[in-house]
ZAMARGU-4260 file (C-alpha; in steps of 0.2 Angstrom, whole numbers, plus 5000, padded with zeros to 4 digits):
<rodrens>
0) 4667/4501/5601 | 4650/4495/5607 | 4639/4488/5593 | 4621/4494/5589 | 4614/4481/5602
5) 4626/4486/5616 | 4620/4494/5631 | 4625/4513/5632 | 4638/4514/5646 | 4637/4530/5657
10) 4653/4540/5658 | 4658/4552/5671 | 4664/4569/5663 | 4679/4579/5667 | 4668/4592/5675
15) 4661/4581/5688 | 4667/4585/5706 | 4679/4570/5706 | 4698/4568/5707 | 4706/4560/5691
20) 4708/4544/5701 | 4690/4544/5707 | 4684/4547/5689 | 4695/4533/5682 | 4688/4521/5696
25) 4670/4526/5693 | 4672/4524/5674 | 4679/4507/5676 | 4666/4501/5688 | 4652/4508/5676
30) 4659/4500/5662 | 4660/4483/5671 | 4642/4485/5677 | 4635/4489/5660 | 4646/4477/5650
35) 4635/4462/5652 | 4625/4457/5637 | 4606/4456/5637 | 4598/4441/5646 | 4593/4434/5629
40) 4611/4434/5622 | 4625/4422/5625 | 4638/4429/5637 | 4652/4436/5629 | 4670/4431/5633
45) 4679/4444/5643 | 4689/4457/5634 | 4708/4454/5634 | 4718/4467/5645 | 4723/4484/5635
50) 4740/4483/5630 | 4751/4498/5634 | 4769/4500/5629 | 4779/4511/5642 | 4795/4517/5633
55) 4809/4527/5641 | 4823/4538/5633 | 4834/4540/5647 | 4853/4546/5649 | 4855/4543/5667
60) 4841/4531/5672 | 4828/4543/5679 | 4816/4540/5664 | 4818/4522/5666 | 4814/4522/5684
65) 4798/4532/5681 | 4794/4520/5667 | 4795/4505/5678 | 4785/4514/5692 | 4771/4518/5680
70) 4771/4500/5673 | 4768/4493/5690 | 4753/4504/5693 | 4746/4499/5675 | 4747/4481/5679
75) 4739/4484/5696 | 4724/4493/5687 | 4721/4478/5675 | 4732/4483/5659 | 4745/4473/5651
80) 4761/4484/5651 | 4778/4481/5644 | 4793/4491/5647 | 4807/4494/5635 | 4820/4507/5630
85) 4815/4518/5615 | 4832/4515/5608 | 4827/4496/5605 | 4813/4502/5594 | 4812/4508/5575
90) 4799/4519/5569 | 4791/4503/5560 | 4790/4494/5577 | 4782/4509/5585 | 4770/4510/5571
95) 4764/4493/5575 | 4759/4498/5593 | 4741/4504/5597 | 4745/4513/5614 | 4762/4520/5620
100) 4767/4531/5634 | 4785/4538/5632 | 4795/4546/5646 | 4809/4556/5637 | 4824/4564/5644
105) 4833/4579/5636 | 4852/4577/5637 | 4862/4594/5634 | 4848/4598/5621 | 4847/4582/5612
110) 4840/4564/5614 | 4850/4553/5625 | 4864/4546/5616 | 4857/4529/5613 | 4840/4536/5606
115) 4848/4547/5593 | 4848/4533/5579 | 4829/4531/5582 | 4825/4550/5581 | 4835/4552/5566
120) 4825/4538/5557 | 4808/4546/5564 | 4812/4563/5557 | 4816/4557/5539 | 4803/4559/5525
125) 4802/4540/5523 | 4797/4538/5541 | 4781/4527/5543 | 4764/4535/5546 | 4758/4532/5565
130) 4739/4532/5562 | 4737/4517/5573 | 4745/4524/5587 | 4738/4533/5603 | 4752/4540/5614
135) 4757/4553/5628 | 4774/4560/5631 | 4781/4565/5648 | 4797/4576/5645 | 4811/4578/5657
140) 4824/4592/5657 | 4831/4606/5667 | 4824/4624/5665 | 4841/4632/5667 | 4846/4625/5649
145) 4840/4634/5634 | 4834/4618/5627 | 4823/4613/5642 | 4814/4597/5637 | 4818/4600/5619
150) 4819/4581/5615 | 4802/4577/5623 | 4793/4592/5614 | 4801/4588/5597 | 4797/4569/5599
155) 4778/4574/5603 | 4777/4585/5589 | 4784/4572/5576 | 4773/4559/5582 | 4758/4570/5581
160) 4764/4576/5563 | 4764/4558/5558 | 4746/4555/5563 | 4747/4548/5580 | 4733/4553/5593
165) 4737/4560/5610 | 4730/4551/5624 | 4735/4564/5636 | 4743/4581/5634 | 4762/4583/5636
170) 4768/4588/5653 | 4787/4595/5655 | 4796/4591/5672 | 4810/4601/5679 | 4822/4593/5691
175) 4809/4593/5704 | 4797/4581/5695 | 4787/4572/5708 | 4772/4583/5706 | 4771/4585/5688
180) 4774/4566/5685 | 4760/4562/5697 | 4749/4575/5688 | 4754/4568/5671 | 4750/4550/5677
185) 4733/4554/5684 | 4728/4562/5668 | 4735/4548/5658 | 4727/4534/5669 | 4710/4542/5667
190) 4711/4542/5648 | 4717/4525/5648 | 4703/4519/5659 | 4691/4527/5647 | 4699/4519/5632
195) 4698/4502/5641 | 4679/4504/5645 | 4676/4508/5627 | 4672/4527/5630 | 4688/4536/5625
200) 4688/4532/5606 | 4677/4546/5600 | 4688/4558/5608 | 4703/4553/5600 | 4703/4558/5582
205) 4719/4555/5573 | 4732/4570/5576 | 4720/4576/5590 | 4725/4585/5605 | 4716/4580/5622
210) 4713/4593/5635 | 4725/4590/5650 | 4713/4586/5665 | 4711/4600/5677 | 4716/4600/5695
215) 4702/4594/5707 | 4706/4610/5718 | 4696/4620/5705 | 4711/4627/5695 | 4723/4620/5682
220) 4739/4614/5690 | 4753/4623/5681 | 4769/4616/5674 | 4778/4625/5689 | 4769/4613/5701
225) 4761/4626/5712 | 4743/4621/5718 | 4730/4634/5714 | 4716/4638/5726 | 4703/4651/5720
230) 4715/4658/5707 | 4728/4662/5720 | 4745/4653/5723 | 4748/4648/5741 | 4765/4656/5746
235) 4773/4649/5762 | 4776/4661/5776 | 4793/4668/5782 | 4809/4671/5772 | 4809/4663/5754
240) 4820/4647/5753 | 4836/4647/5744 | 4833/4644/5726 | 4842/4645/5709 | 4835/4662/5707
245) 4838/4667/5725 | 4853/4658/5731 | 4860/4657/5748 | 4877/4666/5750 | 4887/4652/5758
250) 4905/4657/5765 | 4918/4645/5760 | 4927/4638/5776 | 4939/4625/5769 | 4947/4622/5752
255) 4960/4608/5751 | 4967/4596/5737 | 4963/4578/5739 | 4975/4573/5726 | 4994/4573/5727
260) 5003/4588/5719 | 5011/4577/5706 | 4994/4569/5701 | 4989/4572/5683 | 4972/4579/5690
265) 4967/4590/5704 | 4951/4586/5715 | 4946/4598/5729 | 4937/4595/5745 | 4927/4611/5748
270) 4916/4616/5764 | 4904/4630/5766 | 4895/4636/5782 | 4877/4635/5783 | 4876/4643/5800
275) 4863/4656/5803 | 4855/4665/5787 | 4863/4675/5774 | 4860/4694/5772 | 4843/4691/5763
280) 4837/4681/5778 | 4838/4664/5768 | 4845/4648/5775 | 4848/4630/5768 | 4845/4612/5775
285) 4849/4596/5766 | 4849/4577/5768 | 4862/4564/5764 | 4861/4561/5745 | 4856/4578/5740
290) 4866/4589/5728 | 4874/4607/5730 | 4869/4618/5716 | 4881/4633/5713 | 4877/4648/5703
295) 4893/4649/5693 | 4902/4663/5683 | 4912/4663/5667 | 4931/4666/5668 | 4933/4685/5666
300) 4948/4682/5654 | 4937/4672/5643 | 4923/4686/5644 | 4937/4698/5638 | 4942/4687/5623
305) 4924/4686/5618 | 4921/4705/5619 | 4938/4708/5609 | 4933/4696/5596 | 4916/4703/5593
310) 4923/4721/5593 | 4912/4726/5608 | 4916/4736/5624 | 4906/4727/5637 | 4896/4742/5642
315) 4882/4740/5629 | 4865/4736/5637 | 4857/4720/5634 | 4842/4710/5640 | 4846/4694/5649
320) 4834/4679/5650 | 4828/4672/5666 | 4815/4659/5672 | 4798/4661/5663 | 4790/4668/5679
325) 4804/4681/5681 | 4804/4697/5669 | 4820/4699/5659 | 4833/4711/5665 | 4843/4724/5656
330) 4862/4724/5661 | 4878/4729/5653 | 4885/4715/5640 | 4900/4711/5651 | 4889/4707/5666
335) 4878/4697/5655 | 4892/4687/5648 | 4900/4684/5666 | 4885/4680/5676 | 4870/4675/5664
340) 4875/4668/5648 | 4883/4652/5643 | 4899/4655/5632 | 4909/4639/5634 | 4898/4627/5624
345) 4891/4628/5607 | 4872/4624/5604 | 4863/4620/5588 | 4855/4637/5589 | 4872/4646/5590
350) 4879/4635/5575 | 4864/4639/5565 | 4865/4658/5568 | 4883/4658/5562 | 4880/4646/5547
355) 4866/4658/5541 | 4875/4674/5545 | 4892/4668/5537 | 4884/4658/5523 | 4896/4644/5528
360) 4893/4628/5518 | 4903/4618/5531 | 4892/4623/5546 | 4876/4621/5536 | 4882/4603/5532
365) 4884/4599/5551 | 4866/4604/5554 | 4857/4590/5543 | 4850/4576/5554 | 4861/4563/5546
370) 4876/4573/5552 | 4872/4572/5570 | 4888/4563/5576 | 4899/4575/5566 | 4890/4590/5574
375) 4893/4583/5591 | 4911/4580/5588 | 4913/4598/5581 | 4904/4606/5596 | 4912/4595/5609
380) 4928/4605/5613 | 4923/4622/5605 | 4914/4638/5612 | 4907/4654/5606 | 4925/4661/5605
385) 4930/4649/5592 | 4916/4654/5581 | 4919/4673/5583 | 4937/4671/5579 | 4934/4659/5564
390) 4920/4671/5557 | 4925/4688/5562 | 4912/4702/5559 | 4898/4690/5559 | 4891/4696/5576
395) 4896/4713/5581 | 4879/4719/5588 | 4878/4716/5607 | 4859/4712/5607 | 4861/4700/5592
400) 4875/4691/5600 | 4866/4688/5617 | 4850/4683/5608 | 4858/4667/5602 | 4866/4662/5619
405) 4858/4651/5631 | 4857/4654/5650 | 4872/4649/5661 | 4866/4634/5670 | 4870/4631/5688
410) 4882/4617/5692 | 4876/4603/5703 | 4889/4594/5715 | 4884/4578/5725 | 4886/4583/5743
415) 4899/4574/5753 | 4895/4578/5771 | 4882/4572/5783 | 4869/4585/5790 | 4871/4576/5807
420) 4890/4573/5808 | 4894/4590/5800 | 4881/4602/5808 | 4880/4619/5800 | 4891/4614/5785
425) 4890/4607/5768 | 4904/4598/5759 | 4907/4594/5741 | 4921/4585/5730 | 4925/4594/5714
430) 4936/4588/5700 | 4944/4602/5692 | 4943/4602/5673 | 4956/4608/5663 | 4962/4604/5645
435) 4968/4612/5628 | 4960/4611/5611 | 4961/4621/5595 | 4976/4631/5602 | 4967/4637/5618
440) 4968/4632/5636 | 4951/4629/5642 | 4942/4624/5659 | 4926/4619/5668 | 4916/4635/5672
445) 4912/4631/5690 | 4928/4620/5694 | 4941/4633/5689 | 4930/4646/5699 | 4934/4636/5714
450) 4952/4632/5709 | 4957/4650/5704 | 4946/4663/5709 | 4938/4658/5726 | 4947/4656/5743
455) 4941/4653/5761 | 4932/4668/5766 | 4924/4671/5750 | 4904/4668/5748 | 4898/4657/5735
460) 4879/4658/5729 | 4872/4641/5732 | 4856/4631/5735 | 4850/4613/5738 | 4844/4601/5724
465) 4835/4588/5733 | 4837/4569/5727 | 4824/4559/5735 | 4828/4544/5725 | 4846/4543/5732
470) 4843/4540/5751 | 4850/4528/5764 | 4839/4514/5769 | 4826/4518/5783 | 4831/4501/5791
475) 4846/4504/5802 | 4851/4486/5800 | 4850/4485/5781 | 4867/4482/5772 | 4872/4494/5757
480) 4883/4492/5743 | 4891/4509/5736 | 4900/4510/5720 | 4908/4527/5717 | 4925/4529/5707
485) 4932/4547/5706 | 4921/4561/5713 | 4907/4548/5714 | 4914/4545/5731 | 4905/4560/5737
490) 4888/4554/5742 | 4895/4538/5749 | 4907/4549/5761 | 4890/4557/5766 | 4881/4540/5768
495) 4895/4533/5779 | 4895/4548/5791 | 4876/4549/5791 | 4874/4531/5796 | 4887/4532/5810
500) 4879/4548/5817 | 4862/4539/5817 | 4869/4524/5825 | 4864/4512/5811 | 4872/4495/5813
505) 4869/4489/5794 | 4885/4483/5785 | 4893/4495/5773 | 4903/4490/5757 | 4912/4503/5746
510) 4920/4500/5729 | 4931/4515/5725 | 4942/4518/5711 | 4954/4531/5703 | 4970/4533/5693
515) 4984/4529/5706 | 4984/4525/5725 | 4999/4536/5728 | 4992/4552/5720 | 4972/4550/5719
520) 4966/4541/5734 | 4952/4553/5739 | 4948/4554/5758 | 4961/4539/5761 | 4963/4543/5779
525) 4945/4544/5783 | 4941/4527/5773 | 4954/4517/5780 | 4950/4523/5797 | 4932/4518/5795
530) 4937/4501/5788 | 4949/4498/5802 | 4936/4501/5816 | 4923/4490/5806 | 4911/4504/5802
535) 4915/4502/5783 | 4913/4483/5782 | 4923/4480/5766 | 4933/4492/5755 | 4938/4486/5738
540) 4949/4498/5728 | 4953/4499/5709 | 4967/4510/5704 | 4968/4508/5685 | 4985/4514/5682
545) 4995/4505/5696 | 4997/4489/5686 | 5000/4486/5667 | 4982/4480/5665 | 4969/4493/5669
550) 4958/4488/5683 | 4941/4497/5686 | 4927/4495/5699 | 4917/4483/5689 | 4932/4472/5688
555) 4933/4471/5707 | 4914/4468/5707 | 4917/4452/5697 | 4932/4447/5708 | 4920/4447/5723
560) 4904/4441/5714 | 4900/4427/5726 | 4900/4439/5741 | 4892/4453/5732 | 4878/4441/5727
565) 4876/4435/5745 | 4874/4453/5750 | 4861/4456/5737 | 4851/4440/5742 | 4852/4446/5760
570) 4843/4463/5756 | 4857/4475/5752 | 4853/4491/5742 | 4865/4496/5728 | 4870/4513/5725
575) 4880/4520/5710 | 4887/4537/5708 | 4898/4545/5694 | 4900/4545/5675 | 4884/4540/5666
580) 4891/4538/5648 | 4904/4523/5653 | 4906/4519/5671 | 4888/4517/5675 | 4884/4507/5660
585) 4898/4496/5663 | 4893/4493/5681 | 4875/4489/5676 | 4881/4477/5664 | 4893/4469/5676
590) 4879/4468/5689 | 4868/4458/5677 | 4883/4447/5673 | 4886/4442/5691 | 4867/4440/5694
595) 4867/4428/5679 | 4883/4419/5685 | 4879/4417/5704 | 4860/4415/5702 | 4862/4403/5687
600) 4850/4413/5677 | 4849/4416/5659 | 4853/4434/5653 | 4836/4439/5650 | 4831/4433/5668
605) 4846/4441/5675 | 4841/4458/5667 | 4824/4456/5674 | 4831/4452/5691 | 4841/4469/5691
610) 4825/4478/5685 | 4816/4471/5700 | 4829/4478/5711 | 4825/4495/5703 | 4806/4492/5706
615) 4810/4488/5725 | 4820/4504/5726 | 4835/4494/5730 | 4846/4500/5715 | 4849/4518/5715
620) 4859/4528/5702 | 4866/4546/5703 | 4875/4548/5687 | 4880/4562/5676
</rodrens>
């Protein structure tokens, strides 16, 4: 803060008719203009740049990508940012920081796996006070889950409770996060500029909450991302686009297995017609790299079992939750359990409700923070039917039962078609999930719907979930590396057809893996034909069970390390699609290993090289 003899620095208030970016620039300019000491005083040394720690808690990599983007902008504005995963911190390390911004994803209602130990320590009574820390949280989530942005909100409240001061108010992002991220970033940068110039300290009392900067359009921009003008939300003319709440009823036109009948798994190729508009006048369009959202339904047999276990008929009227801007609806219980409510998974709220009603010490013991791992294991392969069967008579009122159940979330599937090569159609690739646990046969909500209860000619409620960060290069000559085992092949089938339809001449290299070549080689004829005619420049295959030692895509990457490194050095973009919990992590680690080996770099330098690929938007991940 300025001393008694320091000049008073003017400050542009929030009410001034400027955008957040303009106010930030003006405040920085005025701070520099007035920071010179009086002529009679000796010139002071320039202040060191303000250090800002940019932390990410990410399950699939989205949060990490946003953190790196923010860090680049902070550096360009004269700050001294560092980027790190929150999992690498302890509460004591965080307490030593002065300025931190945290981008926090919620994964199935909980912190990302790697961050759970940190958050458990932070919630203990022995956690250190954070009275030195100034921070802001950007929370990422999906509104179709009951626990939308729960970890980000819990983290924000816990930091606040431990005495930290908010630099800028928390913003919560749904899957379409570009606008809320930009809005949060603008407010954050404005406050940081004020802190850098020495004008923000008085507004940051410990445990305080700063007002979120308002939109320069004259109204506050809400979390839904609608721009307000004179108090009214602009609505585009014409029929409403297909959304999760108002989906497009797409006729299924093809359904065929991609795996052999003797395979240990079933993977389906599905095609839907997008020709014209549906009965409500809605239509859909997509780009290669997008996902197909499907509004799923629970298995009627499971719904019947739940009703029987609860002693209910299904005709009882209940209120079902919908999005915040949509009024709740009252429907029969059977309809609610079939179309609106999640019954195949357990949440903390469900377990808490049964623990309290049943007075069960075992369930209560799972709910303490130190038992998070055991809680996750318990919930992993159980659903509501298991608790109703184990604790009969605990929930026999329809409204009380539905009150503890979250919304049934849509399912997202990577699109495997090209809008130019497959005009009027959208394709996807679905692995059918079936397993048995606790003496019950179980299955994926949407995959078994496709496998058992939908046939060509049936309509399916769908919508498009854009994925702007997973696009083919604009340069038609740019080479691409695609790594997609299992159903991760889907977007790369789309990419290959799209590049051919556009006439792109860039080289294409695909790493694909599955269990066995004889039974699980998805899209074999297409891929081999593209390889034979040169459109697919290289095709490296990893069938894990076709030899004594299991071989995966990351092993094939290492075998081709020298060539892979040459492609990267020549400007290739890298794409990864598939399982986030294991495959994507293994591929990421192998990529760093190859960079270190072929580039003769230390491990830390190799990790930085891979990070730079992400910053340059040459390393893309669509993992789940």
